[in-house]
N, C-alpha and C positions, 0 to 999 in steps of 0.2 A: 702315876697314870697320866696327869696333866701334861706332863714333858712328852709321853708316847703319843698323845692325842695332838700336841703340836707338830711332832716329828711327822707323823703321818699327814697332816694337813700341809706341812710345809712340803714334803715330798710329792704329796698329789699334785699341788699347784705348781710346783717347778715341771713336772713333767708334763702335766696340761700345758703351759706356756711353751714347752719345747716341742711338744705337738702342733700347737697353732702356728708358731713361726718358721719351725723347721721340718717337723715329721710330716704335716701334709704336704708342703711343697714337694719334698722328696718322694712321697708316696704318688702323689698327682703325677708327677715326672714319670715314675716306674710305669703306672697306668696307661700313660699316654703312648709308650712304646709298647707294651703288652696287647692294648686294645686300641691301636690308631684309627680313627676313622675322619680319613682325610674329606675335606670339602670339595665337590665336584665342580670348580669353577669354570667359567667359560663365557664366551661373547652373549651375555643377556641383555637384551634393548627394550625393556617395558616401557611404558608411560610412568614419569616421575614428577613427583610433587616434593618440593623442600618447604616445610612448614617451620616457622618460626614464633615463639612467645615472645614477647617484649613489653618491658614496664620501665618508663622513663629512660630510654637506651639511646638518646639524640648524641651521645658521645661514639658510638660502635655503630648503628644500626646502617647508616648508608655505605660506611666501608664494608658491612658484612654483606650486604645484599650487594652490592659492587662485585666482591668476590664471588659470589655465586653465579652472577651472571656472565662474570668472565671465564667461568668453568665451562670446557666442552662437555656438553651433557652426553651421558651414554645411552642416548636413544631420544625419546620426546620428551623433553623439559615441558610440561604443560604450564606449570606456573610457579611462581613463590609466593607463598602464602605469609602475610605477617600478621597475628594476632595481637593486637595493642592492648593490654589489659588494664585499660582505663588510664593509660597514660596522660600525666598533665604538663609533660615539657613539650619540645617540639618533634617528638619521635614520628607522630601522625603525619604530618605535613612532609617530613623527609621521606617517608614511605610514598607518601602520593606523588613525590617526585618519579618514581620509578613506575608508575602505571602504565605509561605506554609502553613499557617492555615487559609486559605480564607479568608484574608483580601486584598482587590484591593485598588490599588491607582490609582487616576485619576487625572491628571494636568491640571489645568486651566490656560492657559496662551494666550494674557494678564493677569494680574490680573483684576477682573472683579468686586470682590466682593462675600458676603455669598449668597445673594439670585441667583446669578447666578450661582454659585458653586452649591447650591441645586438643581438648574434646569438641569444643567449637570448630576449630579450624578444620578438623578431619572430616566432619560433616559436609563442608564444601569442596573437599579435596578429590581431584579427579584423577589422580597418578594411580597404578597399580601398586608403586612403591612408595611409601612416604620416607622423606628423610628429614630429621630431626636436626635443626641448627639451634644453637644457642645465639643471642642477640650479637655477641661480642668473637663470634667464632670464626678463624679464618682458615679456610680449608686450602690444601695443597692441589695443584690443577688437575690430578688425577684421582683426587679422594675419592669423589662420588662413582666414578668408573669401576675402582677397585671395590667400593663397598657392593654395587650392583652385580659385579661379578659372580658373587656367592649365591645369590638367587637363581642361578643356573642350576642349582642342585635343589630339586623340589622337597629335599628334606629340611630345608634352612627357611625359618620363619624371620629370623631376625639378624642384624649384623651390626656390630660396635667397631669403631676405628680406634685411632691411637691418639691420645691427648698429648701434647708437648706444651709446658708451660714456657713462656716468653720472659719472665722474669728474669734480669741480670743475675748471672752467678755470684755468688758469696754472701746472700742474705740466707737466714735460717727459713724461712719461709719459701722462697724460690727454690733453694737445694732442698727444702725437706719434700716438697711437692715433687718434685724430680724424681727424688731417690725413691719415694713412696711409689709412684707411676711406675717407676722401671720393676719394682716388685710386683707390683698387681699383674703388670702386662705381661711379665713372663709368667705368672700363673694362668693368665687368660689363654695363652698359647698353649699351655699344657691340658687345660680344661677343654679347649676346643677340640683337641683330638680325641679327647676320651667322650664328645659328644656336645655338650654344652657347657658355657660359660655362667657364673650366677652374680655376676655384677658387670656393669656398664657405665660408660661416662656421661652420657646423655647430650653432649655437645656435636657427635659426629656418629648418628645412628640411623638406620633404616630397618622398616618392618613391611612385610606385605600388609595393604590396606584391609585385606579380607580377615587378617587375623586381630586386628585391632579392637582392642573391649573397652569401651569408655570404663574412665576410675573415677573414685570417688575425689572430689577437690583436695582432700587432705591427705592423698595418697602421694607417693613419691614415683612418677612415671619411668624414671631412670631404671628404678628396681621392680616395680609392680608389673609393668608391661612386658618385660623380658620373660618374668615368671608364669604371666599368663600364657606367652608363646609356648614355653617348655609345658604348661599345663595342656595345651591343646596338640600336643603329640610332634611339635616342630623342633628345630634346634636354634640355638643361640651361639653365634659365633663371634670370633675376634677376627679383624683383618688388620695387621700391623701397617700394611701399606697404605691405608688411608688415614692420612695424618691432618689433624686440625693444629693450629697454634693459637694458645689462649693465654691472655696475661694472667699472671698468678696474682693472688691477694697481696696487698703492698705491707699489711702489718699484720703482727702475730695475732692481735687483737681481731681482727677481721678475719683470719683463717681459723681461728678458734670458733668463732660465732658460726662460720660456714659449717664447719664440721659437726657441732653441737645439731644445728638444723639438719643437717644429711642424715645424721645418725638418728636423731629422732624420728624422722620420715621412714628411715630405712627399718627400724625396729616395729615401728607400726605395720610396715608392709610385711616383715617377717612374721608377726602376730597373725595378721590375716590370710597369709598363704602359708599358715604351718601345716596344712595338710599335705604340702609336697614333701615332708619329711617323712610321709609314710614310706617305707622301702617296699611297699607291696606294688606302689606305682611304678617306681624307678629306683632302685636301691642305690646305684653310682651316683645318681644326681642327687638323692636325698643326703648321701653322706657328704657330698660335694658341700650343698647347701648349709649343711650343719657344722662341717669344719671351717669353712672359707668365710662364712657370714655370722651363723649364732655363736659361734665360738670366738671369732674374733671381736664380735662385737660386747661379749662378756668376758673377755682377757682382763678387763680392769678388776674383776672380781678376785681372779688367780693372783694376781699382782699385789692386791691389797691383802690376800690371806698371807701371801709369801713373806710380805714385809711384815706384817704383825705376827705370825709365828716365828720370823726368825729373830725378831725383837724379843721375844719372849725365851728364845733357846740359844741366845748369843754366847752365855756362859757356859754352856754344854761342853763344847769341846772346840777344837781349832777350827773344824770345818764350818760349823756354823757362826764363828766370828769373824772368818774370811768372807763368809756368803754375805753378811750384814754389812762388812766393808764394803763391798763390791756393789750391793744395791744401793747402798747411801753415795757412793760414788758416781754411779750411773744418774741418780737424781741429781746431784750437785753439777756434773757436767750439763746437763739439761738447764739448769737454771743458770751455770756458766754462760752457756751459748745465748740466752737471753740477755744476759746482763752486758755481754759483748756488742750484741746487736745494738742495744740502746745506746752505747758507746761510740758506734761506728767502727767498730773492728769487725773483721771478717771471722766467723766462729768457726771456718772450716769443716773437719769432720764431725764436729759437735753438734752440728744439725741433726746427725741421726738419733742421738739421745732424746734430744729436745722434742723432735717431732714426733717420734715414737711415743713420749710421755703427753705432748698435746693430744694426739689421736686417743688415747686412752682416757684422760681427762674429759675429753668431748662425749665419748662414749658413756661414761659414768654420769654426766651431767645431763646426758638425754634419757638415761635409765630412769634418773630420779624424775623427768618431766613425763616419762610414761607413767611412772607409779601415781603421780598427780594427776593423770588424766589430760595431759596438755598435749596439743597439736598444733601444726604449724601448716599453715595454707598459703599466705603470702610471702612474696619475695621481694627484695629490693635488688638494685643492679649490683653486680660486683665493682668493686673498689681499685680492682686492678688495672 
């Protein structure tokens, strides 16, 4: 009986993982072809505000502001607003150096986090469309134009662009980020054609100001705000021609910490917005949200069950023996990639099992924090 239970758990976990990483992408691709909803893009020229939240970003903030000023605005660029979240370095002075060019500084005191900073900045924004930029995000010259063109479609309420990491090739962090984003962006292309995407990057996004809903300080704006827009009956779409370049984190430790933080806030957001899983609201979007986010963040559970059940079954027959060898080999290559990185060698294709393992460990770590009731509000500048 115990053997049968373990076999059922093994098979169920294996099928769940195959669905999460292969089945869902295939199905969403099919739906994108059967139910294609193209975005009616056009020459749309509203008033635009660029909003940047910053904390101790003296290393990047001047370059980022200059980048936005050098972009030809697709309409009336009323202002660039930088909300300094209690910065203690030279960030504020650097921003003040651009005030004569329409850049406004708002200081948030005491420090309350990025979400609170965006809530504060939006109250002073004059634009009909709000563009969100990170303090270290460098846009390509036509990025904002491509974002804004999507709002010509009255059904579109939120648009996200394409993030490209600038970490040199050959590092497990840089290559891992790049591979992961290519996978995610392909899914976003398919989800856009079916209606709305279920996740954005946050460094190159735009929303109709009329649809912005203030969020709690502990909520992840890159996740909650798009869900709020969908809840209001508008589409959230992906624009691959709107490109930003941002440095990847320099070390595996930094990347892991960032992924734990993002996973923690995303899980709290999923819990808060769980009513969107009700198929009576929007059955297709509920399925996408469940498959792309809930199951993805919970994949570590199936990975753990798969490994434990396989360990208990490895003597049953050759299939389970080979399956355990494959699992152990996969995690060994992930560890090997980390060791090669520390030795200064390029891990090559081994960055794939490494980054896959890192993402799922981060999700597991975040889930433990959820159980303990922990939340994350404040952030520190990226070290990339």
